[in-house]
C-alpha positions in Angstrom: 0.8 2.9 10.4 2.8 0.0 11.8 6.3 0.6 10.5 8.6 3.6 10.2 10.9 4.1 7.2 10.8 3.4 3.6 13.4 0.7 2.8 14.4 -2.3 4.8 16.7 -4.4 2.6 16.9 -2.0 -0.2 14.1 -3.7 -2.1 11.0 -1.8 -3.2 8.4 -1.8 -5.9 9.2 -0.2 -9.2 7.3 -0.6 -12.4 4.3 -2.5 -13.6 3.4 -4.1 -17.0 1.8 -6.9 -18.9 3.9 -7.8 -21.8 5.6 -10.9 -23.4 9.3 -11.6 -22.9 10.7 -13.6 -25.7 13.8 -15.8 -25.1 16.3 -16.8 -27.7 16.4 -20.6 -28.3 20.1 -20.7 -27.4 19.3 -19.0 -24.1 16.7 -21.5 -23.3 18.9 -24.4 -24.1 22.0 -23.2 -22.4 20.5 -21.3 -19.5 16.9 -21.5 -18.7 16.4 -25.3 -18.8 19.3 -25.9 -16.5 18.1 -23.1 -14.2 14.7 -24.4 -13.5 12.9 -22.1 -15.9 9.9 -23.1 -17.9 10.9 -24.4 -21.4 8.3 -22.4 -23.3 9.6 -20.2 -26.2 8.1 -17.2 -24.5 6.9 -16.4 -21.0 4.1 -13.9 -20.3 4.7 -11.8 -17.3 1.8 -10.0 -15.5 3.9 -8.0 -13.1 2.6 -4.7 -11.6 5.6 -3.5 -9.6 8.6 -4.5 -11.9 8.6 -3.4 -15.5 9.1 -6.6 -17.6 11.1 -4.5 -20.2 13.5 -3.4 -17.6 13.7 -6.9 -16.1 14.7 -8.4 -19.4 17.1 -5.6 -20.3 18.8 -5.8 -16.9 18.9 -9.6 -17.2 20.8 -9.2 -20.4 23.1 -6.5 -19.1 24.0 -8.6 -16.0 24.9 -11.5 -18.2 27.7 -9.4 -19.9 31.3 -9.3 -18.9 31.8 -5.5 -18.5 29.3 -3.7 -16.4 28.9 -0.1 -15.4 30.1 0.5 -11.8 26.6 1.1 -10.5 25.4 -2.2 -12.1 28.3 -4.2 -10.8 27.8 -2.9 -7.3 24.1 -3.6 -7.2 24.6 -7.0 -8.8 27.1 -8.0 -6.1 24.8 -6.7 -3.4 21.9 -8.8 -4.8 24.2 -11.9 -5.0 25.6 -11.6 -1.5 22.1 -10.8 0.0 20.6 -13.8 -1.7 23.4 -16.1 -0.4 22.9 -14.8 3.1 19.1 -15.4 2.9 19.3 -19.0 1.8 19.5 -20.3 5.3 16.3 -18.4 6.0 17.6 -16.3 9.0 15.5 -14.0 11.1 16.7 -10.6 10.1 14.7 -8.7 12.6 14.6 -8.7 16.3 12.4 -11.5 17.7 12.1 -13.3 14.3 13.4 -16.8 14.2 14.5 -18.9 11.2 12.2 -19.9 8.4 10.3 -21.0 6.7 7.9 -18.8 8.6 4.2 -19.3 9.3 1.5 -17.0 10.6 1.0 -19.0 13.7 4.6 -19.5 14.5 5.1 -16.4 16.8 3.3 -14.1 19.1 0.0 -14.6 20.8 -3.1 -16.0 18.9 -5.8 -13.5 18.1 -8.6 -13.1 20.6 -10.9 -16.1 20.8 -14.3 -14.9 19.4 -15.6 -18.1 17.9 -14.3 -17.1 14.4 -10.6 -16.5 14.8 -8.0 -19.3 14.3 -4.3 -19.5 15.0 -3.7 -18.8 11.3 -5.2 -15.3 11.5 -2.8 -12.4 11.3 -2.8 -10.6 14.7 -1.1 -7.4 15.9 -1.7 -4.7 18.4 -1.7 -1.1 16.9 2.0 -0.2 16.8 1.7 3.2 18.5 -0.3 1.9 21.5 1.2 1.3 24.9 0.0 -0.2 28.2 -1.5 2.2 30.7 1.5 1.5 33.1 4.1 2.4 30.5 6.6 5.3 30.6 8.5 6.6 27.6 11.4 4.2 27.0 14.9 5.7 27.1 15.6 4.5 23.5 13.5 7.4 22.2 15.3 10.7 22.1 12.2 12.9 22.0 10.3 11.7 25.1 10.1 15.3 26.4 8.6 16.5 23.1 6.1 13.9 21.9 5.2 11.6 24.7 2.3 12.9 26.9 2.6 11.1 30.2 -0.5 12.8 31.5 -2.6 10.5 29.2 -1.6 7.7 31.6 -3.3 9.4 34.6 -6.2 6.8 34.4 -7.3 3.9 36.4 -4.9 1.3 35.2 -5.1 -2.5 35.1 -1.5 -3.6 35.8 -2.1 -7.1 34.4 -3.6 -6.3 31.0 -2.3 -2.7 30.6 -5.9 -1.7 29.9 -6.6 1.0 28.8 -3.9 1.1 26.3 -2.7 4.6 25.3 -1.8 5.9 21.9 1.5 7.8 21.4 1.9 8.5 17.7 5.5 8.2 16.5 6.6 6.0 19.4 6.6 2.5 17.9 6.2 -0.5 20.4 7.9 -3.4 18.7 6.4 -6.0 21.0 3.0 -5.3 19.4 4.1 -6.3 15.9 5.5 -9.9 16.0 3.4 -11.1 13.1 4.2 -7.9 11.1 8.0 -8.2 11.6 7.9 -11.9 10.7 5.8 -11.1 7.6 8.3 -8.5 6.5 11.2 -10.9 7.0 9.3 -13.5 4.9 8.5 -11.2 2.1 12.0 -9.7 1.9 13.5 -13.2 1.7 11.2 -14.5 -1.0 11.7 -11.3 -3.0 15.4 -11.3 -2.8 15.8 -15.0 -3.7 13.4 -14.6 -6.6 15.1 -11.6 -8.1 18.5 -13.3 -7.7 17.3 -16.4 -9.5 15.7 -14.4 -12.3 18.2 -11.7 -12.8 21.7 -13.1 -12.0 23.4 -15.0 -14.8 23.8 -18.1 -12.8 20.0 -18.5 -12.4 20.5 -20.7 -9.4 17.4 -22.8 -9.2 17.8 -23.3 -5.5 17.0 -19.7 -5.0 13.6 -20.2 -6.7 12.9 -23.4 -4.9 13.5 -21.7 -1.5 11.4 -18.7 -2.4 8.5 -20.9 -3.3 8.9 -22.8 -0.1 8.8 -19.6 1.9 5.7 -18.2 0.2 3.9 -21.6 0.3 4.4 -21.9 4.1 3.1 -18.4 4.8 0.2 -18.1 2.4 -1.4 -21.3 0.9 -0.1 -24.4 2.7 -3.2 -26.2 3.9 -1.9 -26.6 7.4 0.0 -23.4 8.0 -1.2 -20.9 5.4 -2.6 -17.5 6.5 -6.3 -16.9 6.5 -6.8 -14.4 3.7 -8.3 -11.6 5.9 -7.2 -8.9 8.3 -9.8 -9.1 11.0 -7.4 -9.0 14.0 -4.6 -6.7 13.0 -4.2 -3.3 14.7 -6.0 -4.4 17.8 -6.6 -2.0 20.7 -6.7 -4.2 23.8 -9.9 -3.8 25.7 -11.5 -1.8 22.9 -11.2 -3.5 19.5 -10.0 -7.0 18.5 -8.9 -5.5 15.2 -9.1 -2.3 13.2 -9.4 -1.4 9.5 -6.2 0.6 9.6 -4.2 -2.6 9.9 -4.6 -3.0 6.1 -1.6 -0.6 5.7 0.6 -3.4 7.0 -0.2 -5.5 3.8 -0.7 -2.7 1.3 2.6 -1.1 2.2 4.8 -4.1 3.1 3.4 -6.5 0.4 2.2 -3.9 -2.1 3.1 -5.1 -5.6 6.0 -7.1 -4.3 4.0 -10.2 -3.5 2.2 -10.7 -6.8 5.3 -9.8 -8.8 7.4 -12.3 -7.0 4.8 -15.0 -7.7 4.7 -13.9 -11.4 8.3 -14.5 -11.8 8.2 -17.8 -10.0 5.4 -18.9 -12.4 8.1 -19.0 -15.2 9.9 -21.8 -13.3 9.8 -25.4 -14.2 6.8 -27.5 -13.0 8.8 -29.1 -10.3 9.7 -25.7 -8.8 6.3 -23.9 -9.2 4.0 -26.9 -9.1 0.4 -27.2 -10.1 -0.6 -27.4 -6.5 1.3 -24.1 -5.9 -0.6 -22.5 -8.7 -4.0 -23.7 -7.4 -3.1 -22.6 -3.9 -2.0 -19.1 -4.9 -5.1 -18.7 -7.1 -7.4 -19.6 -4.2 -5.6 -17.4 -1.7 -5.3 -14.4 -3.9 -8.9 -14.6 -5.0 -10.2 -14.8 -1.5 -7.9 -11.9 -0.4 -9.3 -9.6 -3.1 -12.8 -10.6 -2.1 -12.1 -9.8 1.5 -10.6 -6.4 0.6 -13.7 -5.5 -1.5 -16.5 -6.9 0.6 -15.6 -7.1 4.2 -16.5 -4.4 6.7 -12.9 -3.4 7.3 -12.3 -3.5 3.5 -15.2 -1.1 2.9 -14.0 1.2 5.6 -10.6 1.4 4.0 -12.3 2.6 0.8 -12.3 5.9 2.7 -8.6 5.7 3.5 -6.6 8.9 3.1 -2.9 9.9 2.9 -0.3 7.1 2.7 -3.0 4.5 3.6 -4.8 5.4 0.4 -1.6 5.6 -1.7 -0.4 2.1 -0.9 -3.8 0.6 -1.0 -4.3 1.8 -4.6 -1.1 0.1 -5.7 -1.8 -3.1 -3.8 -5.3 -3.3 -5.3 -3.9 -2.8 -8.8 -1.4 -5.6 -8.2 -3.9 -8.0 -6.8 -6.5 -7.2 -9.5 -3.9 -8.0 -12.2 -2.9 -11.2 -10.4 -6.5 -12.4 -10.3 -7.4 -11.2 -13.8 -9.9 -8.6 -12.5 -9.5 -5.9 -15.2 -12.7 -4.2 -14.0 -11.2 -3.5 -10.6 -8.1 -2.1 -12.3 -10.2 0.3 -14.3 -12.2 1.3 -11.2 -9.1 2.0 -9.1 -7.6 4.2 -11.9 -10.9 6.1 -12.4 -10.9 7.4 -8.9 -7.2 8.4 -8.5 -7.5 12.1 -9.5 -10.4 13.5 -7.6 -13.1 10.9 -6.8 -11.7 9.2 -3.6 -11.0 10.6 -0.2 -7.4 9.7 -0.7 -7.1 10.8 -4.3 -4.4 13.1 -5.6 -6.4 16.3 -5.3 -7.2 15.7 -1.7 -3.7 14.6 -0.7 -1.5 17.3 -2.4 -2.1 21.1 -1.8 -1.2 23.7 -4.5 2.0 24.3 -2.6 2.9 20.7 -2.9 2.6 20.1 0.9 0.9 16.8 1.9 -0.9 18.0 5.0 -2.1 14.6 6.3 1.6 13.5 6.4 3.0 16.8 7.7 0.5 16.7 10.6 2.2 13.5 11.9 4.7 13.6 14.7 7.2 12.0 12.3 6.1 14.2 9.5 9.4 14.1 7.5 9.5 10.4 7.4 5.8 10.2 6.4 6.1 12.8 3.7 9.1 11.0 2.1 7.3 7.7 2.5 4.2 8.9 0.7 6.3 10.4 -2.1 7.8 6.9 -2.7 4.3 5.5 -2.8 2.9 8.2 -5.1 5.7 7.8 -7.7 5.5 4.1 -7.6 1.7 4.3 -8.0 2.2 6.4 -11.1 4.4 3.8 -12.8 2.2 1.0 -11.7 -0.8 2.7 -13.2 1.0 3.2 -16.5 1.9 -0.4 -16.8 -1.2 -1.9 -15.3 -3.2 -0.1 -18.0 -1.4 -1.6 -20.9 -4.0 -3.3 -23.0 -6.8 -1.7 -21.1 -8.8 1.5 -21.7 -8.1 3.2 -18.4 -9.7 6.6 -18.1 -8.2 8.9 -17.2 -4.7 7.6 -17.8 -1.8 8.6 -15.6 -0.4 12.1 -16.4 2.8 13.0 -14.6 2.1 16.7 -15.0 -1.6 16.5 -14.0 -3.1 18.9 -11.4 -6.5 20.5 -11.0 -6.5 23.3 -13.6 -10.0 24.8 -13.4 -12.7 25.5 -10.9 -15.6 23.1 -10.9 -18.9 22.9 -9.0 -19.7 20.2 -6.5 -22.2 17.6 -7.6 -24.7 15.1 -6.1 -24.6 11.5 -7.2 -27.9 9.6 -6.7 -28.4 5.9 -6.0 -32.0 4.8 -6.1 -33.3 1.9 -4.0 -30.3 2.0 -1.7 -29.6 3.1 1.9 -26.1 4.4 2.7 -24.6 3.1 5.8 -22.4 6.1 6.8 -22.3 7.9 10.1 -25.7 9.4 11.0 -25.6 13.0 11.9 -29.2 14.3 11.9 -32.8 13.3 10.9 -35.1 15.9 9.2 -38.8 15.1 9.5 -41.3 16.0 6.8 -39.0 18.2 4.7 -40.5 20.0 1.8 -38.2 18.5 -0.8 -35.0 16.5 -1.1 -33.3 19.6 -2.4 -34.1 21.2 1.0 -32.4 18.2 2.7 -29.3 18.6 0.5 -29.1 22.3 1.3 -29.3 21.4 5.1 -26.6 18.9 4.6 -24.2 21.4 3.0 -24.9 23.8 5.9 -24.1 21.1 8.4 -20.5 21.0 9.6 -20.1 17.2 9.0 -22.5 16.1 6.2 -21.9 14.8 2.7 -24.8 12.4 2.2 -28.6 12.4 2.4 -30.8 9.3 2.6 -34.4 10.0 1.7 -37.5 8.0 2.5 -40.7 8.7 0.6 -43.8 7.1 -1.0 -45.5 7.9 -4.2 -48.8 8.4 -2.3 -47.7 10.3 0.9 -44.6 12.1 -0.4 -41.3 12.7 1.4 -41.3 11.5 5.0 -37.8 11.9 6.3 -34.2 12.6 5.3 -31.2 11.3 7.2 -28.0 13.4 7.1 -24.8 11.3 7.1 -21.1 11.7 6.9 -19.3 9.2 4.6 -15.5 8.7 4.3 -14.6 9.0 0.7 -16.7 6.6 -1.4 -17.1 4.2 1.4 -20.9 4.4 1.1 -21.7 0.9 2.4 -24.9 0.8 0.4 -27.7 -1.7 1.3 -30.1 -2.5 -1.5 -33.8 -2.1 -1.0 -36.7 -3.4 -3.1 -38.2 -0.9 -5.4 -41.7 0.2 -4.3 -44.4 -2.1 -5.7 -47.4 -0.1 -4.4 -47.9 3.7 -4.1 -47.7 3.4 -0.4 -44.4 1.4 -0.3 -41.3 3.2 0.8 -38.8 4.3 -1.7 -35.2 4.8 -0.4 -32.6 6.9 -2.2 -29.1 7.7 -1.3 -27.6 11.1 -2.4 -23.8 11.7 -2.1 -22.2 15.1 -2.4 -18.9 15.2 -4.4 -17.0 18.3 -3.3 -15.0 20.2 -5.9 -11.2 20.1 -5.6 -9.2 23.3 -5.3 -7.3 24.6 -8.4 -3.6 23.6 -8.3 -4.0 20.5 -6.1 -3.0 17.0 -7.0 0.5 17.5 -8.5 2.9 14.8 -7.6 5.7 16.9 -9.0 4.8 19.8 -6.7 4.9 17.3 -3.9 8.4 16.3 -4.7 9.5 19.8 -5.2 8.1 20.8 -1.9 10.1 18.2 0.1 13.3 18.4 -2.0 14.7 21.6 -0.5 14.5 20.1 2.9 16.2 17.0 1.8 19.1 18.9 0.1 19.6 21.2 3.1 18.5 24.5 1.6 15.5 24.6 4.1 15.1 23.2 7.6 12.3 20.8 8.3 12.7 21.3 12.1 12.3 25.1 11.7 9.2 24.9 9.4 7.6 22.0 11.3 8.7 22.4 14.9 6.4 19.8 16.3 8.1 17.1 14.1 10.2 14.5 15.9 12.3 13.5 12.9 13.4 16.8 11.2 17.1 15.8 11.4 16.6 12.3 10.0 18.3 11.2 6.8 16.5 12.0 3.5 18.2 9.2 1.5 14.9 7.5 0.8 14.0 10.4 -1.5 16.5 8.8 -4.0 13.9 6.5 -5.6 11.3 9.3 -6.4 14.1 11.4 -7.7 15.3 8.6 -10.0 11.8 8.1 -11.3 11.3 11.9 -11.7 14.5 12.2 -13.7 13.1 9.9 -16.3 9.5 10.9 -16.4 10.2 14.6 -16.5 13.3 14.2 -18.6 15.1 16.4 -16.1 18.7 15.5 -15.2 18.6 17.9 -12.2 16.5 15.4 -10.3 19.2 12.7 -11.0 21.9 15.0 -9.8 20.0 15.7 -6.6 20.3 12.0 -5.6 23.9 12.7 -4.6 22.8 15.5 -2.3 20.0 13.4 -0.5 22.2 10.3 -0.5 25.8 11.5 -0.1 27.1 8.0 0.8 25.7 6.6 -2.4 23.6 4.0 -0.6 20.9 3.9 -3.3 23.4 2.8 -6.1 24.0 -0.4 -4.3 20.4 -1.4 -3.6 18.2 -3.6 -5.8 16.2 -0.6 -6.8 19.2 0.6 -8.8 18.7 -2.5 -11.0 15.0 -2.2 -11.1 15.1 1.6 -11.7 18.4 2.1 -13.6 19.6 5.6 -14.4 17.7 7.1 -17.3 19.3 6.2 -20.6 21.6 3.5 -19.2 19.9 0.5 -20.8 
């Protein structure tokens, strides 16, 4: 992961949906036309992070004269934040003024004959040069930084080999990431201010489009729609698949939802060229996610990487009109994928992938945000579609099941090889050997009709990242027939409950339990828990439980959440 913490400017994803927002004729005449909004009688939104019902209801509320205190405070915050963003300042260390471009900062990616200056490039955030010592800005150097790892032959010029120190973020590695965050935050704030605030200042929309155009689809500055050079490990890899979290977490549903709102602007704000540029970029981005080597590897993502990847895929699938991808993502969320709910959340509610991290409290709260936002995104993304299974906020594994084998004829799986079995009696014997192996969940068999089974290859796949290659069906009795067999392990009863996950973390956030005592290796046990406010707000509505709403004041005693934009996008239950 390349960034620590949940919120940066108080803006995050919320709901998802695909509905039609109808505008009164008087509103169009008196407001929308003068505010750079399209003059159609109705505007279809295809958002997957912001619920269009809530957007319209909040827009109506903010246009009134008398607002509830929470709404007035959040409205004032949005207005002042948008005003401060109009000059496109760099709001992070090392980030200059905008509009920003992918090639405008940091070193270019390694020259390999394919890369260009418009490729996203970072070094893995937790990697440090071999000559480094723990910087004094970190309070836990004696606890989490292992200096013995640096006892290697070190190249003082390049820092090779670079050493990983999980939990200790090296900002210098992440110039493109920090610039991208600044860019996305700015475009999002300006778009929401234009759309929600009663002034509907068209300059906000114009500037937001300018920012997105420069970063994504401008012919001379737009980013290549791929992540081949993110998360590099100098001297080892020019890029790693895990860098996808930078986009799935930081752009998530925000990018496509921002664009969806801007599409409702007049043609001189959101132009035909912008529409074509976005369609081309987003289409190629989805293609890269689904077909590239790194994209296929991330199909086996687990923990928070999986959580945010699911939401991002839903958003981009809706943006590109790929309903089949929406259905496929939703179908795997409960048990099918390596990062599905049943494999993330234990019967106790603990998320062991997150609690194993050095900054385990931060990661647990971060993933809770992602899981609850994923739930509302699935609900709304599936409107008008026959998603199966649908999202059930109370779901967990309730009965024992047996593992099963999925068979794919005329394919060869490209997972990690573990062992070859020559001349086995049957494929079933190969499957039995696989399950007895410490690291095996796939069998590739090779046989002919004439000579029978020749070999089995035992493999270890990550989730459903099978990386299948097609083979020709045998035309003659002596031609090889290849078949891939994948074992789907049964989940444990009681796993997969997002409510249990929230209830597991909540006592630590409210102070009735100590994270530092129960997770003594964690570096962040005393950190603030205010970022739990958003999952609590969602839970209060979804479970019709006011206790969750009341707990917000315990995790956020300074009432920070009420003055963020999430308070507008996720208002208190029953307030609209």
